[in-house]
N, C-alpha and C positions, 0 to 999 in steps of 0.2 A: 632400705626403703625411706627413712626418714632423711637420712644426708641428703640422698639423691634428689627429694623434693625442696629440700632447705635449699641446695644449690640452683638448682632450676629456677627457684622464686626470685633468689639472690640476683642472676644473670638476668632475669626478667625485668626486675625492680630498680636496678641500681642506675640504669640509663635514665629513666622516669623522675627517680627522685633527684638524681644529679641535675636535670635539665629543670626542676623547680627550685634549685638551689639549695638543696638540703642533701644530707649524707645518710646512709641507710646504715645504721651501726649496728643494729641485730634482726635476726630472722628466727623466728620459733613456728613450728609445725606439731600439732596436737591431734592425735586421730581420737575422736570421740565416736561415740555407738554409730551414730547415722550421719555424720559430717565429719570432714576436718575443719579444723581452726586455724588460719594462717596469721601470724603476728607479726607487725613490722613496727621496728622503733626507728625513728627518725630525729636527727638532729641539724641544727643550724646556729649559726654564730649568735644571733639575737633570741633564738629560743622558736621551737616550732608551736604552731597555733592550731586551732582547730581547725579553721579553714585550709591550712595547709595540708592537714590529714585527710580534710575531704577532697581535697583535689586531687592528691595522690590515690586516694582509694579509688574514686570514680575513675581515673585513668586506669590504673591497673586492675580493677574489677573487668574492664573490657579484655584488655589485653592477656589475663588469665583465663578468661574464659574463649578466646580465640585459639589458645596455645594448648587448650585441654590440659589445663594444669593437674587435675584430678580428676577421677572416674566418676564421684559423686558429689554430693552438694559441699561446698564449704563455706564458712565465714570468714570475713577479711578483717582484720583488726589493724588501724593504723594510729599509731600513738606517739608522743613523746617518751622519752625514757624515765622520766620523773628523778626523784631523788635517788633510788636503789636501782640506777639504770645497771642494764645487762652489761657484761664485758665480755666477748667474744672472740674479736679480732685482736691479731697480734699488737697492732698499733694501739689498741685500748688498753692492752696491759702495760704497755711502756707509758701512755700518756697517765693513767692512774697509780703508777709507782708512788709510792709514800701513802697512799689512801687506804681506810679501811674498806674491807672486804669479806665477802661471803662465798666460798667455795664448796659446791657439793661435789664429790666424785663417785665414781661407778666401783671402784675399789677402794678397799681401807689402804691407807699409805700410813705407815707406822702405827697403826692400830685406829685410825681416824678416817671419818668418810666426810665428814662436815668442818669446816675449817673456818674460823671468823678470826680474822687479825689483819696484819698491818701487810701489805704487799710491798715486798722488799725488791724484787726485782724480774724481769722475764730475760731469759738467756738461751741461748742453744747448746745444747749439751749431748755428746756422743751421737750428734745426727738427730736430735729432738729437742723439741721446745718445752722448757720448764719453767714452770712459775715458782718462785721463791717466796714463803710466806712466813712471817712471825707470828706465832701464838704463845703469848704468855711467855716470853722468853725464847722459844723453842723455835729453832728454823724448819720448815717443812720444802721439800724440793717435790711439786708435784707436776707429773707430766701432762701437757696440756691436751693429749689426747684422754686422759682418764677423768678430765673434768665434764660432767653433766650440765652445771650452772655454775657461773660465777656472776656476782653483781654486788655493787657499792654497797657499802654496809651503812645503814640508816644511822647516822651518829647524834640525831636529835632527839 
């Protein structure tokens, strides 16, 4: 359900975001008790402004309503990614090779579910996408499909 909604949000949002000269880098959908929270993270070369977020939010609110995106109420949150930007797209894992990252998986990999380390590589292995992370000198191979959340680590 969450993945279907995220994909539908992405399909509706990407053309609007691109038309405004920005890139949709991440979509989050969170089911609360009485409503959905739909979060969009945008980026552009010179940085995203509050006005950029407002323009996209206004356009997408109407588009989501027309397309009956969700059955009940939702809150749309549009923002820039910040220093701890989410990483979810293949090209982001490639772009941020060499960076410090935090990764949370839905199952233990070598006894670990939370990784904070150096993003070494993003590869395809046996038909699946794998993120290679080095934590304290040990390299972990994390299947992308197992990742619940990944973001750049705040190094400040």
